[in-house]
C-alpha positions in Angstrom: 3.8 133.6 159.4 1.3 136.3 158.3 2.0 137.7 154.8 0.9 140.9 153.1 -1.7 139.3 150.8 -4.3 136.7 151.4 -3.9 133.8 148.9 -6.7 131.3 149.3 -6.4 130.0 145.7 -2.7 129.6 145.8 -2.9 127.9 149.2 -4.9 125.1 147.5 -1.8 124.3 145.4 0.0 123.3 148.6 -2.6 120.6 149.6 -1.7 117.9 147.0 0.9 115.2 147.4 3.6 116.9 145.3 6.1 119.7 146.2 4.6 123.1 145.5 6.3 126.2 144.1 3.9 128.2 146.3 5.6 126.7 149.4 9.0 127.6 148.0 8.0 131.3 147.4 6.5 131.5 150.9 9.7 130.0 152.4 11.8 132.7 150.6 9.4 135.4 151.6 9.6 134.4 155.3 13.4 134.2 155.1 13.6 137.7 153.6 11.3 139.0 156.3 13.4 137.6 159.1 16.7 138.3 157.5 18.7 136.3 160.0 21.8 136.7 157.9 21.6 140.5 157.9 21.7 140.7 154.1 21.7 144.1 152.6 18.8 143.5 150.1 19.1 145.7 147.0 15.5 145.2 145.8 12.3 145.4 147.9 12.4 143.0 150.9 8.7 142.1 150.2 9.1 141.2 146.5 8.2 137.5 147.2 5.1 138.5 149.1 4.0 140.8 146.2 4.8 138.0 143.8 2.3 135.8 145.6 -0.2 138.7 145.6 0.0 139.3 141.9 -0.3 135.6 141.1 -3.4 135.3 143.4 -4.9 138.2 141.6 -4.2 136.6 138.2 -6.0 133.5 139.4 -9.0 135.6 140.6 -9.2 137.5 137.3 -8.2 134.5 135.1 -5.7 136.7 133.2 -2.1 137.6 133.6 -1.0 140.9 135.2 2.5 140.8 133.7 3.0 143.2 130.8 4.4 141.8 127.5 8.2 141.9 127.9 10.0 145.1 127.3 13.5 146.1 126.0 15.8 145.7 129.0 19.3 144.2 129.2 23.0 144.8 129.9 25.4 146.9 127.9 26.7 145.2 124.8 24.3 142.2 125.0 21.0 141.8 123.2 20.0 138.7 125.1 20.2 137.1 128.5 17.6 139.3 130.2 13.8 138.9 129.9 11.9 142.0 130.9 9.1 141.5 133.4 6.8 144.4 134.4 3.7 144.2 136.5 0.6 146.1 135.3 -0.4 146.7 139.0 2.7 148.5 140.3 0.8 150.5 143.0 -0.8 147.4 144.4 2.4 145.3 144.2 5.4 147.7 144.2 7.8 144.9 145.1 7.4 143.4 141.7 6.8 146.5 139.6 10.1 145.5 137.9 10.7 141.8 138.2 13.2 140.8 135.4 14.5 137.3 134.7 18.1 136.6 133.9 19.3 133.5 132.1 22.7 132.3 133.3 24.8 130.0 131.0 24.9 126.7 132.8 28.1 124.6 132.7 28.2 121.6 130.4 26.6 118.6 131.9 25.2 120.7 134.8 28.2 120.0 137.0 28.6 122.3 140.0 30.7 122.6 143.1 28.9 123.5 146.4 31.1 126.5 146.7 30.0 127.8 143.3 26.3 127.3 144.0 26.6 129.1 147.3 28.3 132.1 145.7 25.6 132.2 143.0 22.8 132.1 145.6 24.5 134.7 147.8 24.6 137.1 144.8 21.0 136.5 143.9 19.7 136.8 147.5 21.4 140.2 147.8 20.6 141.6 144.3 17.5 139.7 143.4 14.5 137.9 144.8 16.4 134.8 145.9 14.2 132.6 143.7 15.9 130.4 141.1 14.9 127.8 138.6 17.4 125.0 138.2 17.1 124.7 135.3 14.9 126.3 132.7 13.6 124.3 129.7 16.4 125.6 127.6 18.9 124.5 130.2 20.0 127.8 131.8 20.2 128.7 135.5 17.2 131.0 135.9 17.3 134.0 138.2 13.7 135.0 138.8 13.1 138.6 139.6 15.2 141.7 140.0 14.9 145.5 139.2 16.3 147.3 136.2 18.9 149.1 138.4 20.5 145.8 139.5 21.0 144.2 136.1 24.5 145.8 135.4 25.5 145.2 139.0 24.6 141.5 138.7 26.3 141.1 135.4 29.5 142.8 136.6 29.7 140.5 139.7 29.0 137.4 137.6 31.6 138.1 135.0 34.3 139.5 137.3 33.9 137.5 140.5 32.3 134.2 139.3 33.7 133.8 135.8 30.1 133.3 134.7 28.3 134.6 131.6 24.7 135.1 130.7 22.8 132.7 128.4 20.7 133.4 125.3 17.3 134.9 124.9 15.4 136.5 122.1 16.1 135.9 118.4 19.6 134.5 118.9 21.4 131.2 119.5 20.0 129.9 122.8 22.3 128.5 125.4 23.5 125.1 124.1 22.5 122.3 126.4 23.8 118.7 126.8 23.5 115.5 128.8 26.3 114.3 131.1 27.7 112.2 128.3 30.8 110.1 128.8 31.4 111.6 132.2 28.6 109.5 133.7 27.0 107.3 131.0 28.2 104.1 129.4 25.9 104.6 126.5 27.4 107.9 125.4 28.7 107.8 121.8 30.7 111.1 121.9 31.9 113.7 124.3 28.8 115.8 124.6 30.3 118.3 127.1 33.4 119.0 124.8 31.2 119.6 121.8 28.7 121.7 123.7 31.4 123.9 125.3 33.3 124.3 122.0 30.2 125.5 120.1 29.2 127.7 123.0 32.6 129.5 122.8 32.7 129.5 119.0 29.3 131.2 118.6 29.5 133.8 121.4 28.4 136.6 119.0 25.4 134.6 117.8 24.5 133.8 121.5 24.7 137.4 122.8 23.7 139.6 119.9 20.4 138.6 118.3 20.6 138.6 114.5 18.4 135.6 113.6 14.7 135.5 112.4 13.9 133.8 115.7 15.5 131.5 118.3 17.9 128.7 117.4 18.8 125.8 119.7 21.6 123.3 119.8 21.0 120.3 122.1 23.4 117.4 122.6 22.3 113.8 123.4 25.0 111.3 123.9 22.9 108.4 122.8 19.5 107.6 121.3 17.9 107.6 124.8 17.7 111.3 124.2 17.8 112.4 127.8 17.9 116.1 126.7 15.0 115.5 124.3 16.9 117.2 121.5 14.8 115.4 118.8 11.7 117.3 120.1 13.2 120.7 121.1 16.3 121.6 119.1 16.6 123.3 115.7 19.7 121.2 115.3 19.8 118.0 117.3 23.0 116.1 118.0 22.3 112.5 118.9 25.0 110.0 119.6 25.0 106.8 117.4 27.1 103.9 116.4 27.3 102.3 112.9 28.7 98.8 113.7 27.0 95.9 115.5 25.6 95.8 119.0 27.9 93.8 121.2 26.3 90.8 122.8 27.4 88.9 125.9 25.5 85.6 125.5 26.2 84.4 129.0 24.8 87.6 130.4 21.7 87.2 128.2 21.2 83.7 129.8 21.6 85.3 133.2 18.8 87.7 132.6 16.6 84.9 131.3 17.4 82.8 134.3 16.7 85.6 136.8 20.3 86.0 138.0 20.4 89.5 136.6 17.6 92.1 137.2 16.3 93.7 134.0 16.2 97.4 133.5 19.1 97.7 136.0 16.5 97.3 138.7 14.7 100.5 137.7 11.2 98.8 138.1 12.1 96.7 141.2 9.5 98.5 143.4 6.8 96.0 142.3 6.8 92.3 141.5 6.3 92.0 137.7 6.9 88.3 137.7 9.6 86.3 135.9 11.5 88.2 133.2 10.2 87.1 129.7 12.8 88.0 127.1 10.4 87.2 124.2 7.6 89.5 125.6 9.7 92.3 127.0 12.5 92.5 124.4 12.0 90.5 121.2 8.4 91.4 120.6 8.9 95.1 121.4 11.7 95.6 118.8 10.3 98.1 116.3 11.9 96.5 113.3 11.7 92.9 114.5 15.4 92.4 114.0 16.0 90.2 117.0 15.6 86.4 117.6 15.9 84.3 120.7 15.9 80.5 120.3 16.3 79.7 124.0 20.1 79.4 123.8 21.3 82.3 121.7 20.3 85.9 121.0 20.7 87.1 117.4 20.4 90.6 116.0 20.0 91.5 112.3 22.1 94.7 112.8 21.4 96.2 109.3 17.7 96.4 110.3 18.4 97.8 113.8 17.2 101.5 114.2 19.3 102.0 117.4 16.1 102.5 119.5 18.0 101.5 122.7 15.2 99.4 124.1 17.0 96.1 124.3 20.1 97.7 125.6 18.1 99.5 128.4 16.4 96.3 129.4 19.6 94.2 129.4 22.5 96.6 129.9 24.9 93.9 131.2 24.2 91.7 128.1 24.1 94.3 125.3 26.4 97.2 124.6 26.6 99.9 122.0 29.0 99.4 119.1 32.6 100.7 119.0 32.4 102.7 115.8 30.7 105.8 117.4 29.8 109.2 116.2 26.8 111.5 116.0 23.7 111.9 113.7 22.3 115.3 113.1 18.6 116.2 112.8 17.1 119.6 112.0 13.8 121.4 112.6 12.3 120.5 115.9 10.1 123.1 117.7 7.3 123.7 120.1 3.8 124.7 118.9 4.2 128.5 118.3 3.1 129.1 114.7 2.4 125.8 112.9 2.3 123.3 115.7 5.0 121.1 117.3 7.3 119.1 115.1 10.1 116.6 115.7 13.5 117.1 114.0 14.2 115.4 110.7 17.4 113.4 110.0 19.9 115.2 107.7 23.2 113.5 108.5 22.9 109.8 109.5 26.5 109.5 110.9 29.4 111.8 111.4 32.6 111.4 113.4 32.9 113.8 116.3 36.5 115.0 116.2 38.1 118.4 117.2 38.0 121.1 115.9 34.6 120.0 114.7 35.0 121.8 111.3 32.6 119.5 109.5 29.9 120.2 112.0 30.5 124.0 112.0 30.5 124.1 108.2 27.0 122.5 108.2 25.7 124.9 110.9 26.8 128.0 109.1 25.2 126.8 105.8 21.9 126.3 107.6 22.2 129.7 109.2 23.0 131.5 106.0 19.9 130.1 104.4 17.7 130.7 107.4 18.9 134.3 107.9 18.4 135.0 104.2 15.0 133.4 103.7 13.4 133.0 107.1 10.4 135.2 108.0 10.1 137.1 111.3 9.6 134.6 114.2 10.0 131.6 111.8 12.0 128.7 113.2 14.2 126.6 111.0 11.7 123.8 111.0 9.0 126.1 109.7 11.3 127.3 106.9 12.0 123.7 106.0 8.3 123.1 105.8 7.6 126.2 103.8 10.4 125.9 101.2 10.7 122.1 101.2 13.4 119.6 102.2 14.9 119.7 98.8 15.8 123.3 99.4 17.7 122.4 102.6 19.6 119.7 100.6 20.6 122.3 98.0 21.9 124.9 100.5 23.8 122.3 102.6 25.1 120.2 99.7 23.8 117.1 101.4 22.8 114.1 99.3 19.3 112.7 99.7 19.1 109.3 101.4 16.2 107.0 102.3 16.5 107.8 106.1 15.4 111.4 105.4 12.0 110.3 104.2 9.3 110.9 106.8 6.4 109.5 104.8 5.6 108.5 101.2 5.3 111.6 99.1 1.8 113.0 98.4 2.8 115.5 95.7 2.6 113.8 92.3 4.7 116.4 90.5 8.5 116.2 90.1 10.2 119.4 89.1 13.5 119.1 87.3 16.2 121.8 87.1 17.9 122.6 83.9 21.3 121.3 85.1 19.6 118.0 86.0 18.3 117.4 82.4 20.8 116.1 79.8 21.3 118.9 77.3 19.4 121.4 79.5 16.0 123.0 78.5 17.2 124.6 75.2 16.6 122.6 72.0 17.7 123.0 68.4 14.5 123.6 66.5 15.9 122.1 63.2 17.0 119.0 65.0 13.5 118.8 66.6 11.7 119.1 63.3 13.6 116.1 61.9 11.4 113.9 64.1 8.3 116.0 64.7 6.2 117.6 62.0 4.1 120.8 62.6 
């Protein structure tokens, strides 16, 4: 099909072996042009064609032709809509306004076909028809609509689909979780229940920006970290157990003997040779806490860091412990101001029990400190770096433990507070002179 704009540079992106977003946009542009469903489009029919055109122009000029954001949204909410304005509206009128909406995804990303069809029908009629399932924060992303359609979309979503917008701007971003206990035998807590509860508890923080910058909760059911909370969340929730790994010695022998396929068959597309438990499990243990004598597998559990490698390789033989909960880490972020950083452990183990009061109390202490002391566009992790981990311990009331130490300290000074010194800083001068002459 012939489109409005020639796109030789974009066309190159369709020539590789992988699926191309360019093909997807062209497919939607063609569908809108034909309109075989007789949809009453509420935004320009050729918006996808103009989107291809402005992107091609950006490739030619090697610079973007989208303006920097803009204040646009729905009544009563300060987040959920990201303003997009093209700086070439005469050349590409179909994308003069091309706003993005973030839609709060269900916990675990579970959908019915009927729900997805209704969502897509709404977006085809009132938007570009282009979606991103899902954005890096987790939301359903609606890509491209006009300012006039925002309230209409919001009304239909909330009244007809029982669906809310997600977070954007300097607020709590849409909490995101893995499928947890609904699908995974490694899950140590109900990620969906906790994600849903905190989403509902903190609706005001999610929809009405009041923070120095964005704040993210992410919920991983186990240390495999499928949601990558340790790398992306201001507060990471990672499932953990504190008793021993359960061992089925007969199943271990079955793996060694070749009766069971390692890694649950995940690497079966190639012949890797006979499974070598010493090479593929024991020697790769980060703390060297495992031993195999040819008959029995032993684990020195106090030395285990719960890295999950041995369990992933031999899931039929090794199982997570029964005393399960969550560990909390704080401060992960992408490289905006001071470079990327992983989150730091602050609570090594906590039971996950409704109504989650202990978790909420910690969250609100962190928020109080960050909102009081955080600079504009400063993430929690950057505040931790600027004011020091000791300050975080003070505001949360957490006690220091060895697991919090990232590296040996490089600062030779130790500063004491008056309440930490017996007798304080004040001294009786007469008592002092008994022992020290002028």
